[in-house]
C-alpha positions in Angstrom: -20.3 29.3 -18.7 -20.4 27.9 -22.0 -18.8 29.0 -25.2 -21.5 29.7 -27.2 -22.7 32.3 -24.2 -20.0 33.8 -24.6 -19.9 34.1 -28.2 -23.5 35.7 -28.0 -22.5 38.2 -25.0 -19.4 39.5 -27.1 -20.6 39.3 -30.6 -20.4 42.6 -32.5 -20.8 44.0 -35.1 -17.3 45.3 -37.2 -17.4 48.5 -37.4 -15.5 51.7 -35.8 -18.5 53.8 -35.5 -20.2 52.2 -32.4 -16.3 53.5 -31.0 -18.0 57.2 -31.4 -21.1 55.9 -29.3 -19.4 53.9 -26.8 -16.6 56.4 -25.3 -18.4 59.5 -24.7 -21.7 58.1 -23.7 -19.4 55.7 -21.7 -17.8 58.9 -19.8 -21.3 60.5 -19.2 -22.7 57.4 -17.1 -18.9 56.9 -15.1 -19.3 60.5 -14.2 -23.1 60.3 -13.3 -22.3 56.5 -11.5 -19.5 58.6 -9.5 -21.7 60.9 -8.5 -23.9 58.8 -7.1 -21.7 56.1 -5.3 -18.3 58.6 -4.5 -20.0 62.2 -4.4 -17.7 63.2 -7.2 -18.6 66.2 -9.1 -20.4 67.7 -6.6 -22.7 64.6 -6.0 -24.3 62.9 -3.2 -22.5 60.1 -2.9 -24.5 56.9 -1.4 -26.0 58.2 1.7 -26.8 61.7 0.3 -28.9 59.8 -2.9 -30.2 57.1 -0.9 -31.9 59.5 1.0 -33.1 61.0 -2.0 -33.9 57.8 -4.3 -36.1 56.9 -1.0 -38.2 60.7 -1.1 -39.2 59.7 -4.8 -40.5 56.4 -3.8 -37.3 54.2 -4.9 -37.2 51.9 -1.9 -34.9 51.0 0.1 -33.6 54.2 -1.2 -29.7 53.1 0.1 -29.7 49.9 -2.0 -31.4 51.6 -5.5 -28.7 54.5 -5.0 -26.0 51.5 -4.6 -27.8 50.0 -7.9 -28.4 52.8 -10.0 -24.8 54.5 -9.4 -23.2 51.3 -9.8 -24.5 50.0 -13.5 -23.8 53.7 -14.2 -20.3 53.5 -13.0 -18.8 50.0 -13.7 -21.9 50.2 -16.8 -20.1 53.7 -18.4 -16.4 52.0 -17.5 -17.5 48.8 -19.8 -19.0 51.1 -22.8 -15.9 52.9 -22.5 -13.4 50.1 -22.7 -15.1 47.8 -25.1 -16.1 45.2 -22.9 -19.3 43.3 -22.4 -20.8 46.0 -23.7 -24.1 44.2 -24.5 -25.2 43.0 -21.3 -23.9 46.5 -19.9 -25.8 48.5 -22.1 -28.9 46.6 -20.9 -28.3 47.6 -17.8 -27.7 51.2 -18.5 -30.6 51.0 -20.5 -33.1 49.9 -17.7 -31.3 51.9 -15.6 -32.3 54.8 -17.6 -36.1 53.2 -18.1 -36.4 53.6 -14.4 -35.2 56.7 -14.2 -37.4 58.1 -17.1 -40.2 56.6 -15.1 -40.3 57.2 -12.0 -38.8 60.8 -11.7 -38.8 62.6 -15.4 -41.8 61.9 -17.1 -44.2 63.6 -15.4 -41.9 66.6 -16.0 -42.8 66.5 -20.0 -39.7 65.8 -22.6 -37.6 69.3 -22.0 -34.7 69.0 -19.6 -35.4 72.9 -18.6 -38.5 71.3 -16.5 -36.5 68.2 -15.1 -37.7 66.6 -18.0 -36.6 63.2 -19.9 -35.1 64.1 -22.7 -31.6 63.8 -21.8 -32.7 60.2 -20.1 -34.3 59.2 -23.4 -31.3 60.3 -25.6 -29.1 57.9 -23.0 -31.6 55.1 -23.2 -31.5 55.2 -26.8 -27.5 55.4 -27.2 -28.0 52.3 -24.5 -30.3 50.2 -26.9 -28.3 50.9 -30.1 -25.4 49.7 -28.1 -27.3 46.1 -27.2 -28.3 45.6 -30.7 -24.7 46.5 -32.4 -22.2 45.3 -29.5 -18.9 47.3 -29.3 -17.7 47.6 -32.5 -14.3 46.4 -34.2 -12.2 48.6 -31.4 -13.4 47.1 -28.5 -11.9 43.9 -26.1 -15.4 42.5 -27.0 -14.2 42.2 -30.7 -10.6 40.5 -29.6 -12.5 37.7 -27.2 -15.5 37.2 -30.3 -12.0 36.1 -31.9 
């Protein structure tokens, strides 16, 4: 990989404010990914999540569960540690777009109706990190030097 590409991937605004966004959003994504991948926190694991994904038209279900769970779990870890935040946040944004468009949009905005408000908030947070990067308190900031 060229130095220019690496610099673009780890470039970040120099502020501390991204830390306040990265860590809680990262924790949320790690927890949701762990539900899908490992059945943690009351989740259904890959088999159960894969069957559900196939039932809503996301085929092959097992692969879609693996991709969504992997993006959420490992992307969330990347946010928490501030490592490769821009590409991780981009993958998380795509994951939220798929979730909103394939599952939640038809239910309207509100979470009480299984709507897309929660996914939309996570999408907005992810896009914010795509644009700003990880911030000063991150491994990306160290790598950018």
